[in-house]
C-alpha positions in Angstrom: 124.8 45.5 78.3 122.4 47.2 75.5 120.5 44.9 72.9 123.0 46.9 70.6 125.8 45.9 72.2 124.7 41.9 72.4 124.5 42.4 69.3 127.5 42.8 67.7 128.5 40.3 70.1 126.7 37.3 68.5 127.8 38.6 65.7 131.7 38.6 66.4 130.7 35.2 67.8 129.0 34.0 64.9 131.7 35.2 63.1 134.8 33.1 64.8 132.0 29.8 64.5 131.5 30.9 60.6 135.2 31.0 60.0 136.3 27.8 62.1 133.3 26.2 59.2 134.9 27.1 56.8 138.3 26.1 58.1 135.9 21.9 58.8 135.1 22.8 55.6 138.5 22.8 52.9 140.0 19.7 55.9 137.3 17.7 55.4 137.7 17.9 51.4 134.4 19.2 51.0 135.6 22.8 49.2 133.4 21.5 46.4 129.9 19.7 48.0 128.4 21.6 46.4 129.8 22.5 43.1 127.3 24.9 41.8 126.5 28.9 43.6 124.2 29.4 45.2 122.0 26.9 45.2 123.5 23.3 45.5 123.8 20.7 43.3 120.4 22.8 41.3 118.2 23.3 44.3 117.7 25.6 47.5 118.5 21.8 50.3 121.1 20.3 50.0 121.2 16.3 49.0 121.7 14.0 52.1 125.4 13.1 50.9 128.2 14.3 53.9 130.3 16.9 51.0 126.9 18.7 50.2 126.0 18.9 53.9 129.0 20.3 55.3 130.0 23.2 52.2 125.7 23.8 52.7 126.6 24.1 56.8 128.9 26.9 56.3 126.4 28.8 52.7 123.7 28.3 56.1 126.0 30.2 58.7 127.5 32.9 56.6 124.0 33.7 56.2 123.1 34.3 59.1 126.5 36.4 59.7 125.1 37.8 56.8 121.4 39.0 58.2 123.0 40.4 61.5 125.5 42.6 60.6 122.6 44.1 58.8 121.0 44.1 62.0 124.0 45.6 63.5 124.4 48.2 61.0 120.5 49.9 61.9 121.1 49.0 65.7 124.8 51.5 65.8 123.0 54.2 63.2 119.4 54.5 65.1 120.9 54.2 68.7 123.9 55.6 67.8 124.3 58.1 65.7 125.7 60.4 67.0 128.4 58.1 67.0 130.5 58.8 63.3 132.7 56.5 63.5 131.0 53.5 64.9 127.9 53.9 62.8 130.3 53.7 60.0 132.2 51.2 60.7 129.0 49.4 61.0 127.8 49.7 57.5 131.4 49.5 56.0 131.0 45.6 57.5 128.0 45.3 55.6 130.1 45.7 51.5 132.7 44.1 53.1 129.9 40.3 53.5 129.2 41.0 50.5 133.0 41.4 49.4 133.6 38.1 51.3 130.5 36.2 49.5 131.6 37.0 46.0 135.2 35.5 46.7 132.5 32.8 48.3 130.9 31.9 45.2 134.0 32.6 43.1 135.0 30.1 45.0 133.5 27.8 44.5 133.0 28.4 40.5 136.8 28.1 39.9 136.8 25.1 40.9 138.6 26.0 44.7 141.7 28.2 43.4 144.4 28.7 46.1 144.6 32.3 46.1 141.2 32.5 46.5 140.6 30.3 49.0 143.0 32.2 51.0 141.8 36.3 49.8 139.1 35.3 51.0 140.1 33.8 54.3 142.4 37.5 55.2 139.1 38.5 54.6 137.3 37.0 57.3 140.2 37.9 59.1 139.1 41.5 58.4 135.3 41.2 59.1 135.9 40.3 62.3 138.7 42.8 62.8 136.2 45.5 61.8 133.5 44.0 64.5 135.5 43.4 67.0 135.8 47.6 66.8 132.1 48.4 66.8 131.7 46.0 69.6 134.6 47.5 71.7 132.9 51.0 71.0 130.5 50.9 71.9 131.1 49.5 75.3 134.1 52.9 75.7 131.1 54.7 75.0 128.5 53.7 77.4 131.4 54.4 79.7 131.8 57.6 78.7 128.7 58.0 78.8 128.3 57.4 82.6 131.7 59.7 83.0 133.7 57.2 83.3 137.6 58.9 82.5 138.0 59.2 78.7 140.6 56.0 78.0 144.8 56.5 77.8 145.6 56.1 74.1 148.7 54.0 73.6 149.7 54.5 70.2 153.5 53.1 70.7 151.3 50.2 71.8 149.2 50.3 68.2 151.8 50.0 65.9 153.5 47.1 67.5 150.0 45.8 67.4 149.8 46.9 63.5 153.0 45.0 62.0 152.3 42.6 64.1 149.1 41.3 62.7 150.2 42.5 59.3 153.1 39.6 59.3 150.0 37.2 60.3 148.0 38.1 57.1 151.0 36.4 55.7 151.3 33.7 57.3 147.7 33.2 57.9 147.5 34.2 53.8 150.0 31.4 52.2 149.0 28.8 55.0 146.0 28.3 53.2 147.4 28.4 50.0 149.8 25.9 50.9 147.0 23.8 52.1 144.4 24.8 49.1 147.5 24.1 46.6 148.1 20.0 48.5 151.3 21.7 49.8 150.0 20.3 52.9 152.2 17.0 52.7 154.9 18.1 51.3 156.9 18.3 54.0 156.9 14.9 55.4 159.0 15.7 58.6 159.3 18.6 61.4 160.8 21.2 61.6 163.0 20.6 59.3 161.7 19.1 55.1 161.9 15.2 54.5 164.9 14.5 56.0 167.2 17.0 57.9 166.2 19.8 54.9 165.9 23.5 56.5 165.6 24.9 52.7 162.9 23.5 50.1 163.8 21.4 47.5 162.7 22.4 44.0 159.3 22.6 44.3 156.6 24.8 44.3 155.0 22.7 47.1 157.6 21.8 49.6 159.0 25.7 48.8 155.2 27.3 50.3 155.7 24.9 52.8 158.5 25.8 54.1 157.4 29.4 53.6 154.7 29.3 55.9 156.7 28.2 58.7 159.4 30.0 58.1 156.7 33.1 58.7 155.3 31.0 61.6 158.8 31.0 62.9 159.9 34.3 63.0 156.3 35.6 64.0 158.3 34.6 67.9 160.2 37.9 67.6 157.6 39.9 66.2 155.0 38.9 69.3 157.9 39.0 71.6 158.2 42.2 71.1 155.1 43.1 70.9 154.3 41.5 74.2 157.9 43.4 75.5 156.0 46.6 74.4 152.7 46.2 76.3 153.8 45.3 79.9 156.0 48.2 79.5 154.5 50.7 78.3 150.9 49.9 79.2 148.9 49.6 82.7 145.8 48.8 82.0 143.5 46.3 83.3 143.7 44.8 79.6 147.6 44.0 79.2 148.0 41.8 81.9 145.8 39.3 79.4 147.3 40.0 76.1 151.0 39.2 77.8 149.5 35.9 79.6 147.9 34.6 76.8 149.7 35.1 74.1 152.4 33.4 74.3 150.7 29.8 75.5 148.8 30.2 72.0 151.6 30.7 70.2 153.4 28.6 71.2 150.0 26.3 71.1 150.1 26.7 67.9 153.2 25.6 67.1 152.8 22.3 68.2 149.7 21.6 66.8 151.4 22.5 63.7 153.6 20.5 64.3 151.4 17.1 65.4 149.3 18.1 61.8 152.9 17.5 59.8 153.4 15.0 62.3 149.5 12.7 62.2 149.1 13.8 58.3 146.9 16.6 58.8 144.2 15.1 60.2 140.5 17.2 60.3 140.6 18.3 64.0 144.2 19.3 64.9 143.8 20.9 61.0 141.3 22.9 62.8 142.0 23.8 65.9 145.2 25.0 64.0 142.5 28.3 62.5 141.0 28.4 65.3 144.4 29.1 67.4 146.1 31.4 64.8 142.2 32.9 64.7 142.3 33.5 68.6 146.4 35.3 68.7 144.0 38.0 65.5 141.2 38.2 68.0 144.1 39.5 70.5 145.6 41.9 68.5 143.3 43.8 66.8 142.0 43.8 70.5 144.7 45.8 71.6 144.7 47.2 68.3 141.3 49.1 68.4 142.1 49.5 73.0 145.3 51.0 71.5 143.7 53.9 69.5 139.8 54.8 70.0 139.2 56.9 72.5 135.7 58.2 72.3 134.8 61.9 72.9 132.0 63.2 73.9 129.7 65.9 73.1 126.7 66.8 73.0 123.6 65.0 71.1 121.2 66.3 69.0 118.0 66.9 69.4 118.2 65.7 73.0 115.4 66.5 74.7 117.9 67.4 78.5 121.1 67.8 76.3 123.0 65.6 78.3 126.8 64.8 77.2 126.9 61.6 75.1 130.2 60.8 72.8 130.6 61.5 69.6 
């Protein structure tokens, strides 16, 4: 693993950490621990109370990720300038992180509007996907440079993976919206809502809560179809782990969601719920990338040896 690959891996890991820290901020009610932006209570250093420290830890982690994506863009542009798609994907992450920072600022200034909080989460997942693309792309480029056989494309699996990711976007967006708007506790029972009702009452918080459940429940059908498609269509080494781990992750996610309702959303389970959703996203996004990205071997310009490398 070369330096650029290591940096790409660290960037992915830190972005996952950032997502988890962001959920900790929401779970602990620390979203306005620093009521101003980019300062915290008017200073560069937060005061000593817990909510400010938690909120500031999210900003600090976001700053680290910002520097990492800039460094990654420079490294990819410098060392893989011949790989057009990869270098522009790495560069695109930088403005995406800038937009994410702007959404974070709007979230604080407007005092946590649910729709912005939800969009903030989905944008983080989009950034993570581009980072995964760069990481996997670097690995495949290196494999092509070593003369390994070109990977096969699996467009059918890719299409189903893309559909599943789109469905997961809806699940996560409405889930974050529901949580930030106060709808988490609108239904005190699970799987029904406030008694034996399977339909929400005439209440916006109950509606958002149950829509999240409907989308999450029907996601099982989407994942089942995806896993069957992978099992039937691919004999690649990555196919077996996808089929093996995705189902249990989903079932654990549902169990944690139910436990959240029964136990009135303890912080640990709230964070675990989003961490599991992120894990499912990573599997789907990784599969999507593996199904489509196959670097082409061409000659790199201005290299004395004129060795063949991927483009």
